[in-house]
C-alpha positions as CSV (number, residue, x, y, z in Angstrom):
1,M,-4.7,-8.8,20.7
2,Q,-1.9,-10.9,19.8
3,K,-2.0,-10.3,15.7
4,S,-2.9,-6.9,16.7
5,T,0.7,-6.6,18.3
6,Q,1.9,-8.9,15.4
7,E,0.6,-6.9,12.9
8,Q,2.3,-3.5,14.6
9,G,5.6,-5.2,14.8
10,F,5.7,-5.7,11.3
11,F,4.2,-2.5,10.3
12,E,7.3,-0.2,13.2
13,R,10.3,-2.7,11.3
14,A,9.0,-1.6,7.8
15,K,8.0,2.0,8.3
16,A,11.6,2.1,9.8
17,I,13.1,0.9,7.0
18,Y,11.6,1.3,4.0
19,L,9.8,5.1,4.7
20,N,12.5,7.2,4.0
21,R,12.9,5.7,0.3
22,A,9.2,5.3,0.0
23,M,8.9,9.7,1.1
24,H,11.3,9.7,-1.7
25,I,8.7,7.9,-4.4
26,A,6.2,9.7,-3.5
27,S,8.3,13.2,-3.7
28,T,9.0,11.8,-7.8
29,E,6.2,11.8,-10.6
30,R,8.5,9.5,-13.0
31,K,9.4,7.6,-9.9
32,L,6.1,7.5,-8.3
33,R,4.2,5.9,-11.1
34,V,7.3,3.5,-12.1
35,L,6.1,2.1,-8.4
36,L,2.7,2.4,-9.7
37,D,2.6,0.4,-13.0
38,K,5.0,-2.5,-11.1
39,A,2.6,-2.6,-7.9
40,S,-0.3,-3.0,-10.8
41,V,2.1,-5.9,-12.6
42,K,2.4,-7.7,-9.5
43,W,-1.2,-7.1,-8.1
44,K,-2.4,-8.8,-11.2
45,E,0.0,-11.6,-10.8
46,L,-1.4,-11.9,-6.9
47,S,-4.5,-11.3,-6.9
48,Q,-5.5,-14.8,-7.2
49,N,-3.5,-15.7,-4.2
50,P,-5.6,-17.0,-1.6
51,T,-3.1,-15.6,0.3
52,F,-3.5,-11.6,-0.5
53,A,-8.1,-12.5,-0.6
54,Q,-7.8,-10.8,2.9
55,V,-6.1,-7.4,1.2
56,K,-8.2,-7.4,-2.1
57,Y,-10.1,-4.6,-1.7
58,Q,-7.0,-2.3,0.6
59,V,-4.2,-2.9,-2.6
60,E,-7.1,-1.9,-4.9
61,V,-7.8,1.2,-3.4
62,F,-4.8,2.2,-3.0
63,I,-3.5,2.1,-6.0
64,R,-6.5,3.7,-7.5
65,M,-5.9,6.3,-4.6
66,I,-2.3,7.1,-5.9
67,R,-3.5,7.1,-9.6
68,A,-5.9,9.8,-8.7
69,H,-3.4,11.6,-7.5
70,L,-0.9,11.5,-9.8
71,N,-3.8,12.0,-12.3
72,K,-3.8,15.5,-10.2
73,Q,-7.7,14.4,-9.5
74,Y,-7.9,13.9,-6.1
75,N,-6.1,16.4,-3.6
76,G,-6.8,15.3,-0.3
77,L,-3.5,13.2,0.7
78,S,-1.2,15.1,2.7
79,S,2.4,14.4,2.2
80,R,2.2,11.4,5.6
81,S,-0.8,9.9,3.7
82,L,1.0,9.7,0.7
83,G,4.4,8.7,2.3
84,L,2.1,5.3,4.0
85,L,0.7,4.5,0.7
86,V,3.8,4.6,-1.1
87,L,5.2,2.7,1.1
88,G,2.4,-0.4,1.2
89,L,2.8,-0.5,-2.3
90,F,7.2,-0.1,-2.1
91,Y,6.7,-2.9,0.5
92,F,4.5,-5.2,-1.3
93,A,6.2,-4.9,-5.1
94,L,9.5,-5.2,-3.8
95,P,10.4,-8.9,-3.7
96,T,12.7,-9.2,-0.6
97,D,11.3,-7.1,2.0
98,L,11.5,-8.4,5.5
99,V,10.2,-11.9,4.7
100,P,11.7,-12.7,1.2
101,D,8.4,-13.5,-1.0
102,F,10.0,-16.5,-2.2
103,I,9.4,-18.3,1.2
104,P,6.3,-20.4,0.2
105,V,3.2,-19.2,2.1
106,I,5.1,-17.0,4.9
107,G,6.8,-14.7,2.6
108,Y,3.3,-12.9,1.4
109,V,2.6,-12.7,5.3
110,D,4.0,-10.0,6.5
111,D,3.3,-7.8,2.7
112,V,0.0,-8.9,3.9
113,T,0.5,-7.4,7.3
114,V,1.9,-3.9,6.2
115,L,-1.1,-3.4,3.9
116,L,-3.6,-3.9,6.6
117,A,-1.4,-1.9,9.5
118,I,-1.6,0.5,6.8
119,F,-4.6,1.0,5.8
120,K,-6.1,1.0,9.4
121,S,-4.0,4.0,10.2
122,L,-5.2,5.7,6.9
123,Q,-8.9,5.1,7.6
124,S,-10.0,8.4,7.9
125,D,-8.4,9.6,4.9
126,I,-9.6,6.1,2.8
127,E,-13.4,7.2,4.2
128,R,-12.5,10.7,2.2
129,F,-11.0,9.1,-0.5
130,L,-13.8,6.8,-1.2
131,E,-16.7,9.5,-0.5
132,W,-15.2,11.4,-3.2
133,E,-14.8,8.9,-5.8
134,N,-18.5,8.1,-5.1
135,D,-19.9,12.0,-5.6
136,R,-17.8,11.7,-8.7
137,Q,-19.6,8.4,-10.0
138,I,-22.7,10.3,-8.9
């Protein structure tokens, strides 16, 4: 229970500080593409880092969801869901967030926590997206 409360606290602080900026990015296709590029580059750099092992799946789903939205292939995202996805990737891509990434180990713990909290809060949206993705592959 303690960890869940701590995770929720990180998520709420990040949401309060960064959601406005994330919504602005989400409303502009060019800025959204830039964010997606930055997050993808950072993910390539960090995907083998053991700290991110527990969110590998989540980050990759977030990137695919935003990419499908940008390419106008998937239109199942509400503006709220898109804003939260952008918040997660923005927070992940930002080197100086609540706990700066240059601090060994704990610098990434807040990123992981925020990504997991967003994943949990968008669970039904993610399930619909994955179902859509699977239907396209058939």
